C-alpha positions as CSV (number, residue, x, y, z in Angstrom):
1,M,-8.4,-40.5,24.9
2,K,-5.0,-40.5,23.2
3,K,-6.5,-41.5,19.9
4,R,-8.6,-38.4,19.8
5,G,-6.7,-35.5,18.2
6,K,-3.9,-37.6,16.6
7,A,-5.0,-36.4,13.1
8,T,-4.7,-32.8,14.2
9,F,-1.0,-32.6,13.4
10,F,-1.5,-33.8,9.8
11,V,-4.4,-31.5,9.2
12,V,-2.5,-28.4,10.5
13,A,0.7,-29.4,8.7
14,A,-1.3,-29.9,5.4
15,L,-3.0,-26.5,5.8
16,I,0.4,-24.8,6.3
17,A,1.9,-26.7,3.3
18,F,-1.1,-25.5,1.2
19,L,-0.7,-21.9,2.4
20,A,3.1,-22.0,1.7
21,Y,2.7,-23.5,-1.8
22,T,-0.1,-21.2,-2.9
23,A,1.4,-18.1,-1.3
24,L,4.6,-18.8,-3.2
25,F,3.2,-19.9,-6.6
26,G,-0.4,-18.7,-6.5
27,I,-3.3,-20.3,-8.3
28,T,-4.7,-19.0,-11.6
29,S,-7.4,-19.9,-14.0
30,Q,-6.9,-19.7,-17.7
31,Y,-9.4,-19.1,-20.5
32,G,-7.7,-18.9,-23.8
33,D,-4.7,-16.7,-23.5
34,V,-6.1,-14.8,-20.5
35,K,-4.9,-15.8,-17.0
36,T,-7.0,-14.8,-14.0
37,P,-5.4,-15.0,-10.5
38,I,-7.5,-16.9,-8.0
39,L,-4.9,-16.7,-5.2
40,K,-2.0,-14.4,-5.7
41,G,1.6,-15.6,-5.4
42,V,4.8,-13.8,-4.6
43,D,5.3,-12.9,-8.3
44,T,2.5,-10.4,-8.0
45,I,4.1,-8.5,-5.1
46,R,4.6,-4.8,-5.8
47,W,8.2,-4.0,-4.9
48,G,9.0,-0.6,-3.6
49,I,11.2,1.9,-5.4
50,D,14.1,1.1,-3.1
51,I,14.1,-2.4,-4.7
52,R,13.1,-2.0,-8.3
53,G,14.4,1.5,-8.6
54,G,12.6,4.8,-8.9
55,V,12.3,8.4,-7.6
56,D,11.2,9.8,-4.3
57,V,10.6,13.5,-4.4
58,T,9.1,16.1,-2.1
59,F,7.4,19.1,-3.8
60,T,6.7,22.4,-2.0
61,P,5.2,25.8,-3.1
62,P,7.9,28.4,-3.9
63,E,9.4,30.2,-0.9
64,G,7.1,32.8,0.5
65,T,4.0,31.3,-1.0
66,K,1.3,30.2,1.4
67,A,-0.8,27.6,-0.4
68,T,-4.4,26.8,0.7
69,K,-5.6,23.3,1.3
70,D,-7.6,23.5,-1.9
71,E,-4.6,24.6,-3.9
72,L,-2.5,21.7,-2.5
73,A,-5.3,19.2,-3.3
74,A,-5.4,20.7,-6.8
75,A,-1.6,20.4,-7.1
76,E,-1.8,16.7,-6.1
77,S,-4.4,16.1,-8.7
78,I,-2.3,17.6,-11.5
79,I,0.8,15.6,-10.4
80,Q,-1.3,12.4,-10.6
81,Q,-2.6,13.4,-14.0
82,R,0.9,14.0,-15.3
83,L,2.2,10.7,-13.9
84,I,-0.5,8.9,-15.8
85,A,0.3,10.9,-18.9
86,Q,3.9,9.6,-18.7
87,N,2.5,6.0,-18.4
88,I,3.6,5.9,-14.7
89,T,0.5,4.3,-13.3
90,D,2.1,2.6,-10.3
91,N,2.8,5.6,-8.1
92,E,2.2,7.0,-4.6
93,V,1.2,10.6,-4.0
94,Y,0.6,12.0,-0.5
95,T,-0.2,15.5,0.6
96,D,1.1,16.8,3.9
97,Y,-1.2,19.8,4.4
98,Q,0.4,20.8,7.7
99,N,3.9,21.2,6.3
100,Q,2.7,22.3,2.8
101,R,4.4,19.6,0.9
102,I,3.5,16.8,-1.6
103,I,5.4,13.5,-1.4
104,V,5.6,11.6,-4.7
105,R,7.1,8.2,-5.3
106,F,7.2,6.5,-8.7
107,P,9.2,3.7,-10.3
108,W,11.5,3.8,-13.2
109,K,9.7,3.5,-16.5
110,D,9.5,-0.1,-17.7
111,D,11.9,-1.1,-20.5
112,E,13.6,2.4,-20.5
113,T,17.3,2.6,-19.7
114,D,17.7,6.3,-20.4
115,F,14.9,7.5,-18.2
116,N,15.8,11.0,-16.9
117,P,14.4,11.4,-13.3
118,E,15.4,15.1,-13.1
119,A,13.4,15.9,-16.3
120,A,10.4,13.9,-15.1
121,I,10.5,15.8,-11.7
122,K,10.7,19.2,-13.5
123,E,7.8,18.3,-15.7
124,L,5.7,17.2,-12.7
125,G,6.3,20.5,-10.9
126,E,5.6,22.9,-13.7
127,T,2.4,25.0,-13.7
128,A,-0.4,23.2,-15.5
129,E,-1.8,24.7,-18.7
130,L,-5.6,24.7,-18.4
131,T,-7.6,25.6,-21.5
132,F,-11.3,25.7,-22.4
133,R,-11.6,25.0,-26.2
134,E,-14.4,25.0,-28.7
135,G,-15.7,21.6,-29.7
136,D,-14.1,18.2,-29.0
137,N,-12.0,17.3,-32.0
138,R,-9.1,15.0,-31.3
139,D,-6.5,13.2,-33.4
140,S,-5.5,9.5,-33.0
141,S,-3.2,10.4,-30.1
142,G,-5.9,12.2,-28.2
143,N,-4.5,15.7,-28.8
144,P,-6.7,18.6,-29.9
145,T,-7.0,19.1,-33.6
146,G,-9.0,21.3,-36.0
147,V,-11.2,24.0,-34.5
148,T,-10.5,22.6,-31.0
149,A,-6.8,23.2,-31.4
150,E,-7.3,26.7,-33.0
151,N,-10.1,28.2,-30.8
152,I,-9.0,28.6,-27.1
153,I,-11.9,30.2,-25.2
154,L,-10.4,30.4,-21.7
155,T,-7.1,29.8,-20.0
156,G,-6.3,29.0,-16.3
157,S,-5.9,32.7,-15.5
158,D,-9.6,33.2,-16.4
159,V,-10.8,30.7,-13.8
160,K,-11.5,31.8,-10.2
161,S,-12.5,28.5,-8.7
162,A,-14.2,25.2,-9.2
163,K,-15.8,23.0,-6.6
164,A,-18.1,20.0,-6.3
165,G,-21.7,20.8,-5.4
166,Q,-25.4,19.9,-5.9
167,N,-28.0,21.3,-8.2
168,P,-30.7,22.7,-5.7
169,N,-33.5,21.8,-8.2
170,N,-32.9,18.1,-8.5
171,Q,-30.0,17.3,-6.1
172,E,-27.8,16.2,-9.0
173,I,-24.1,16.3,-8.2
174,V,-22.4,18.9,-10.4
175,V,-19.1,20.9,-10.7
176,Q,-19.7,24.6,-9.9
177,L,-17.4,26.9,-12.0
178,E,-16.8,30.6,-11.3
179,L,-14.8,32.8,-13.7
180,N,-12.8,35.9,-13.1
181,D,-13.8,39.2,-14.8
182,S,-11.3,38.5,-17.6
183,G,-13.2,35.3,-18.5
184,K,-16.8,36.3,-18.2
185,E,-17.2,38.1,-21.5
186,K,-15.3,35.5,-23.5
187,F,-17.3,32.7,-21.9
188,A,-20.6,34.5,-22.5
189,A,-19.7,34.9,-26.3
190,A,-18.7,31.3,-26.6
191,T,-21.7,29.8,-24.8
192,K,-24.0,32.0,-26.9
193,K,-22.5,30.7,-30.1
194,L,-22.5,27.0,-29.0
195,A,-25.8,26.9,-27.0
196,G,-27.7,23.8,-28.0
197,V,-25.4,22.9,-30.9
198,G,-21.9,22.4,-29.5
199,Q,-19.4,21.5,-26.7
200,I,-16.7,23.2,-24.8
201,S,-13.9,20.8,-24.0
202,I,-11.6,21.3,-21.0
203,W,-7.9,20.4,-21.3
204,L,-5.1,20.1,-18.8
205,D,-1.8,20.3,-20.8
206,N,-2.7,18.0,-23.7
207,T,-5.1,15.8,-21.9
208,R,-8.8,16.3,-22.2
209,I,-10.5,16.1,-18.8
210,S,-14.1,16.9,-19.7
211,A,-16.2,17.9,-22.7
212,P,-19.7,19.1,-21.5
213,A,-22.4,20.2,-23.9
214,V,-23.5,23.8,-23.9
215,N,-27.2,24.0,-23.1
216,E,-27.6,27.8,-22.8
217,E,-25.8,31.1,-22.8
218,I,-23.9,31.9,-19.5
219,P,-23.4,35.6,-19.3
220,N,-22.5,36.0,-15.6
221,G,-19.4,33.8,-15.4
222,V,-21.0,31.2,-13.1
223,A,-21.6,27.8,-14.6
224,T,-22.3,24.2,-13.6
225,I,-21.0,21.1,-15.3
226,S,-23.3,18.1,-15.0
227,G,-22.9,14.5,-16.3
228,N,-23.7,11.6,-13.9
229,F,-21.0,12.7,-11.4
230,T,-20.5,11.1,-8.0
231,A,-19.2,13.2,-5.2
232,E,-15.7,11.7,-5.8
233,T,-15.6,12.2,-9.6
234,A,-17.0,15.8,-9.2
235,K,-14.3,16.7,-6.7
236,D,-11.7,15.1,-9.0
237,L,-12.7,17.2,-11.9
238,A,-12.9,20.3,-9.7
239,D,-9.4,19.6,-8.4
240,K,-8.1,19.3,-12.0
241,I,-9.6,22.6,-13.1
242,N,-8.2,24.3,-10.0
243,A,-4.8,22.8,-10.7
244,G,-4.8,24.5,-14.0
245,A,-5.6,27.8,-12.3
246,L,-2.7,27.5,-9.8
247,P,-0.7,30.8,-9.7
248,F,2.6,29.0,-8.9
249,A,4.8,26.1,-9.9
250,L,5.9,23.5,-7.4
251,T,9.6,23.2,-6.5
252,A,11.4,20.0,-5.7
253,D,12.6,20.4,-2.1
254,N,14.6,17.2,-2.2
255,Y,14.6,14.0,-4.1
256,N,16.3,10.6,-4.2
257,S,16.8,8.4,-7.2
258,I,17.7,4.7,-6.9
259,N,19.0,2.6,-9.8
260,P,17.0,-0.6,-10.3
261,T,20.1,-2.7,-10.6
262,L,21.3,-1.6,-7.1
263,G,17.8,-2.1,-5.7
264,M,17.3,-5.6,-7.0
265,G,20.8,-6.5,-5.9
266,A,20.0,-5.4,-2.4
267,K,16.8,-7.4,-2.4
268,D,18.5,-10.6,-3.7
269,A,21.2,-10.3,-1.1
270,M,18.7,-9.8,1.7
271,L,16.5,-12.7,0.6
272,L,19.6,-15.0,0.3
273,A,20.6,-13.9,3.8
274,C,17.1,-14.6,5.1
275,G,17.2,-18.1,3.5
276,I,20.5,-19.0,5.1
277,A,19.4,-17.6,8.5
278,F,16.1,-19.6,8.3
279,V,17.9,-22.9,7.6
280,A,20.4,-22.2,10.4
281,V,17.6,-21.4,12.9
282,C,15.8,-24.6,12.0
283,I,18.9,-26.7,12.5
284,F,19.4,-25.0,15.9
285,M,15.8,-25.5,16.9
286,I,15.8,-29.2,16.0
287,A,19.2,-29.9,17.6
288,V,18.3,-28.2,20.9
289,Y,14.6,-28.8,21.2
290,R,14.1,-32.0,19.2
291,L,10.4,-32.7,18.4
292,P,9.1,-29.2,19.5
293,G,11.9,-27.8,17.3
294,V,10.6,-29.7,14.2
295,V,7.1,-28.3,14.9
296,A,8.6,-24.8,15.4
297,C,10.2,-25.0,11.9
298,I,6.8,-26.0,10.3
299,A,5.1,-23.1,12.2
300,L,7.8,-20.6,11.0
301,V,7.3,-21.7,7.4
302,G,3.6,-20.9,7.9
303,Q,4.4,-17.6,9.5
304,V,6.7,-16.5,6.6
305,A,4.2,-17.7,4.0
306,G,1.3,-15.9,5.7
307,A,3.3,-12.6,5.9
308,F,4.1,-12.7,2.1
309,A,0.5,-13.7,1.4
310,A,-0.7,-10.6,3.3
311,V,1.6,-8.4,1.2
312,S,0.7,-9.9,-2.2
313,G,-3.0,-9.6,-1.9
314,Y,-3.6,-13.3,-1.3
315,F,-6.3,-12.7,1.2
316,G,-9.2,-11.3,-0.9
317,P,-10.5,-8.5,1.4
318,F,-7.0,-7.1,2.0
319,P,-5.4,-5.4,-1.0
320,S,-1.8,-5.9,-2.1
321,F,0.9,-3.8,-0.4
322,T,4.1,-2.3,-1.7
323,L,7.0,-4.2,-0.2
324,T,10.2,-2.3,0.5
325,L,13.6,-3.3,2.0
326,P,12.5,-2.1,5.4
327,G,9.3,-4.1,4.9
328,I,11.4,-7.3,4.4
329,A,13.3,-6.4,7.5
330,G,9.9,-6.2,9.3
331,I,9.1,-9.8,8.2
332,I,12.6,-10.9,9.5
333,L,12.0,-9.2,12.8
334,A,8.6,-10.9,13.2
335,V,10.2,-14.3,12.3
336,G,12.7,-13.6,15.1
337,M,9.7,-13.0,17.4
338,G,8.3,-16.3,16.2
339,V,11.6,-18.1,17.0
340,D,11.5,-16.5,20.5
341,T,7.9,-17.7,21.0
342,N,8.8,-21.3,20.2
343,I,12.0,-21.2,22.4
344,V,10.0,-19.9,25.4
345,T,7.4,-22.6,25.0
346,S,10.0,-25.4,24.4
347,E,12.0,-24.3,27.5
348,R,8.8,-24.4,29.6
349,I,8.0,-27.9,28.4
350,K,11.6,-29.0,29.3
351,E,11.2,-27.5,32.8
352,E,7.9,-29.4,33.3
353,I,9.4,-32.6,32.1
354,R,12.4,-32.2,34.4
355,A,9.9,-31.6,37.3
356,G,8.7,-35.1,36.7
357,K,5.5,-34.6,34.7
358,S,4.4,-36.8,31.9
359,V,4.8,-35.7,28.3
360,G,1.1,-34.8,27.9
361,A,1.0,-32.9,31.2
362,A,4.3,-31.1,30.4
363,V,3.1,-30.0,27.0
364,T,-0.2,-28.7,28.4
365,S,1.5,-26.9,31.3
366,G,4.3,-25.6,29.1
367,F,2.0,-23.8,26.6
368,K,-0.2,-22.5,29.4
369,N,2.6,-21.1,31.5
370,S,4.5,-19.6,28.6
371,F,1.5,-17.8,27.0
372,S,1.5,-14.7,29.3
373,A,5.2,-13.9,28.5
374,I,4.6,-14.5,24.8
375,F,1.5,-12.4,24.7
376,D,3.2,-9.5,26.5
377,S,6.2,-9.4,24.2
378,N,4.1,-9.7,21.0
379,I,1.4,-7.2,22.0
380,T,4.2,-4.7,22.6
381,M,5.4,-5.2,19.0
382,V,1.8,-4.8,17.8
383,I,1.6,-1.4,19.6
384,V,4.9,-0.3,18.1
385,A,3.8,-1.4,14.6
386,V,0.5,0.5,14.9
387,I,2.2,3.7,16.1
388,L,4.7,3.5,13.1
389,M,1.9,3.0,10.6
390,G,-0.1,5.8,12.2
391,A,2.8,8.3,12.4
392,F,4.4,7.6,9.0
393,G,1.5,6.4,6.9
394,P,-0.7,8.4,4.5
395,P,-3.4,10.5,6.3
396,S,-6.1,8.4,4.7
397,S,-4.9,5.1,6.3
398,L,-6.8,3.4,9.1
399,F,-4.2,3.9,11.8
400,A,-3.5,7.5,10.9
401,K,-7.2,8.3,11.4
402,L,-7.4,6.4,14.6
403,L,-4.3,8.1,16.0
404,N,-5.1,11.5,14.6
405,P,-6.2,12.9,18.0
406,I,-2.6,12.3,19.2
407,F,-0.5,13.0,16.1
408,Q,-2.4,16.2,15.1
409,F,-0.2,18.1,17.6
410,F,3.0,16.9,15.8
411,P,4.4,17.6,12.3
412,S,3.3,15.1,9.8
413,A,6.0,12.8,8.4
414,I,4.8,10.5,5.6
415,T,7.6,7.9,5.0
416,G,6.6,4.9,2.9
417,A,9.6,2.8,4.0
418,I,8.8,3.1,7.7
419,Y,5.1,2.5,6.9
420,S,6.0,-0.7,5.1
421,F,8.1,-1.8,8.0
422,G,5.3,-1.2,10.4
423,Y,2.8,-3.1,8.2
424,T,4.9,-6.2,7.7
425,L,5.9,-6.2,11.4
426,L,2.2,-6.1,12.3
427,V,1.3,-8.8,9.9
428,G,4.2,-11.0,11.0
429,V,3.3,-10.7,14.7
430,V,-0.4,-11.6,13.9
431,M,0.8,-14.6,12.0
432,N,3.1,-15.5,14.9
433,F,0.0,-15.7,17.1
434,I,-1.7,-17.9,14.6
435,M,1.3,-20.2,13.7
436,G,3.7,-19.9,16.6
437,V,1.1,-20.1,19.4
438,T,-2.1,-21.8,18.1
439,A,-0.8,-24.0,15.3
440,S,2.3,-25.1,17.3
441,R,0.2,-26.0,20.3
442,L,-2.2,-28.1,18.2
443,M,0.7,-29.9,16.5
444,V,2.8,-30.6,19.6
445,R,-0.3,-31.9,21.5
446,S,-1.2,-34.1,18.6
447,L,2.3,-35.6,18.3
448,S,2.4,-36.2,22.1
449,K,-0.5,-38.6,21.7
450,F,1.4,-41.0,19.5
451,R,3.1,-43.8,21.4
452,C,6.3,-43.5,19.3
453,F,6.6,-39.8,20.3
454,D,5.5,-40.1,23.9
455,K,9.1,-40.1,25.1
456,K,10.5,-37.4,27.4
457,W,13.8,-37.2,25.6
458,L,12.0,-36.1,22.4
459,F,10.7,-33.1,24.4
460,G,14.0,-32.0,26.0
461,G,14.3,-34.6,28.8
462,K,17.2,-37.0,29.3
463,K,17.7,-39.8,26.9
464,D,17.3,-42.5,29.5
465,E,13.9,-41.1,30.7
466,A,10.8,-43.1,29.6
């Protein structure tokens, strides 16, 4: 019976070693000069702006302005458009409809030491300039040129609304455009001129967002834009058009700017402290609990590796996650839970041995008797993590939707740092169940079957005990 299961320790330890190595360094395939990640390592982790530096700003409509949900959605669209225009593609934009605010987070521009966050914020909040122009002539930079630059047909003030809809004749998804009285006559003249022979391009600031062909004269100011839209792309175009028709500019209610040097310094200091603490914990565990302490250290390595893997996008179905300083703190807290799990189990095993049981029976009883306490403490942390993610995450997130029946009665508070903390805490606790409970039990039971390890003192008993 003892021979069965002896290999389990080596199999589990090898799997943990593989996870730790690949989660740290990743695995890539290379074809020529192109590298394609197969398993993502820690070098692909997206660091939050509190680490790499960036801007956290909250925009609101001017005082006394009551923006509609559609206007806020349009404002969010224009902010995203302008961030991309500034080559800031790694950004986070959330809209809090209840409190009428838009939260924007974006990093410092790469390779730019004189980046002015105040100027960038001012540019983001300005009213968008929407224009409908004749033709679609653009220069090498994508800016309007020639007749397109000269002939402006409509501006944002001429647009009443735009929304995604369906063509009742063929069920095709389209964008439905309605003009004010000021734009009907100008649009009718332009469509009469260009019907069947030209295009009317739509511009937001200096970015072309669409260039539909003119099929017929439109005299009543009600038009549809078609072109292989999905429901999502049609809504996106409608939001952009509505953004250009906004009657107000957004104001920066508050903002924080973090220098990248300070952020990276804080990250390095925290990681160094984590490394020192991890080594100290391992020494303590081995010194006090001996063989179960060694197993606990291996399990903790797996737990930490799994937590970073979940953040980096290592596990295919789960996308990468922005890691902030509170997120690192969440991993540390979860590791503390992992240490607590192993201490509770090791103490139970010691108690069973001191009660006179054999090593095998003590190991079995120790894990069995400690599970309920471990489960209760960890499930409590899972509940806390889920509540944090639901309360402080974006409205589109899974837990925000699940907890919406509860949180709809409270003001929304989207805070990326707390959301990151909740996520890493949740991931860390799940990895604790996998590593600290399951993997540890398999490895300790496997080692107890070896004659050289079947000694009570290795599991917390007295040295003179057999």
